[in-house]
C-alpha positions in Angstrom: 0.0 0.0 0.0 2.8 2.4 0.9 4.5 1.6 -2.4 1.4 2.3 -4.4 0.8 5.6 -2.6 4.5 6.5 -3.2 4.1 5.9 -7.0 0.9 7.7 -7.7 1.9 11.3 -7.1 5.1 11.1 -9.2 3.2 9.2 -11.9 0.5 11.9 -12.1 3.1 14.7 -12.3 5.0 12.9 -15.1 1.8 12.0 -17.0 0.7 15.7 -16.9 4.1 16.9 -18.2 4.0 14.4 -21.1 0.4 15.0 -22.0 1.0 18.7 -22.3 3.3 17.9 -25.2 0.6 16.2 -27.3 -0.5 19.4 -29.0 3.0 21.0 -29.2 4.1 22.4 -32.6 7.7 21.4 -31.8 8.6 18.1 -33.5 10.9 17.1 -30.7 8.2 17.5 -28.1 5.7 15.6 -30.2 8.2 12.7 -30.7 8.9 12.8 -26.9 5.1 12.6 -26.3 4.7 9.6 -28.7 7.6 7.8 -27.1 6.3 8.2 -23.6 2.6 7.7 -24.2 2.9 3.9 -24.3 4.9 3.9 -21.1 2.2 6.0 -19.4 -0.5 3.5 -20.4 1.6 0.6 -19.2 2.3 2.2 -15.8 -1.3 3.2 -15.4 -2.3 -0.4 -16.0 0.3 -1.6 -13.5 -1.0 0.8 -10.8 -4.4 -0.7 -11.3 -3.1 -4.2 -11.0 -1.2 -3.3 -7.8 -4.4 -1.7 -6.4 -6.3 -5.0 -7.2 -3.6 -7.0 -5.5 -3.8 -4.8 -2.4 -7.6 -5.1 -2.4 -7.4 -8.9 -2.4 -4.8 -8.8 0.4 -7.0 -6.5 2.5 -10.0 -8.7 2.0 -8.2 -11.8 3.1 -5.9 -10.5 5.8 -8.1 -7.8 7.4 -11.4 -9.6 7.2 -12.2 -8.8 10.9 -11.9 -5.1 10.2 -14.2 -4.9 7.1 -16.8 -2.9 9.1 -14.4 -0.2 10.2 -14.4 3.2 8.5 -10.7 3.0 8.0 -11.0 -0.3 6.1 -13.9 1.0 4.0 -12.0 4.2 3.1 -8.9 2.3 2.1 -11.0 0.0 -0.1 -12.8 2.9 -1.6 -9.4 4.5 -2.5 -8.0 1.3 -4.0 -11.2 0.8 -6.0 -10.9 4.4 -7.3 -7.3 3.8 -8.3 -8.3 0.5 -10.0 -11.2 2.1 -11.9 -9.2 5.1 -12.9 -6.5 2.8 -14.2 -8.9 0.8 -16.3 -10.2 4.0 -17.8 -6.8 5.7 -18.3 -7.7 8.6 -16.1 -5.4 8.5 -13.1 -5.1 12.1 -12.1 -5.0 14.6 -9.3 -8.5 13.6 -8.0 -6.7 10.5 -6.5 -4.5 12.9 -4.4 -7.2 15.2 -3.0 -10.2 15.4 -0.7 -10.9 12.0 1.0 -7.9 10.6 -0.8 -5.3 13.1 0.4 -2.1 11.0 0.7 -1.3 11.8 4.3 -4.8 10.8 5.3 -4.6 7.5 3.4 -1.2 6.8 4.9 -2.5 7.4 8.4 -5.4 5.0 7.7 -3.0 2.3 6.5 -1.0 2.7 9.8 -4.2 2.6 11.8 -5.4 -0.5 10.1 -2.0 -2.2 10.7 -2.1 -1.2 14.4 -5.5 -2.6 14.8 -4.6 -5.9 13.3 
């Protein structure tokens, strides 16, 4: 879970930088965009796969906590990552509001302490 959280923010920043190049008039920037677009798709898919794996882990290892708000929030976050990955729309919405990284990290720590 910590690894997943640590990868999402840098991924979003990188994705945003590359996607800005899509409509550039500079040939080099367009070539750079074309080269990195496939990598972005692959990484986005891998983030979704990782989220699915963590969901499965939580469902088997933390079954007794399935009614807690912490558990439900973490599952909600992971499902949002998984769905965004499947739709190719991992963006800043996964780093704000209820999904603010420090809040999610504290929930993970709390879940582990209550184990």
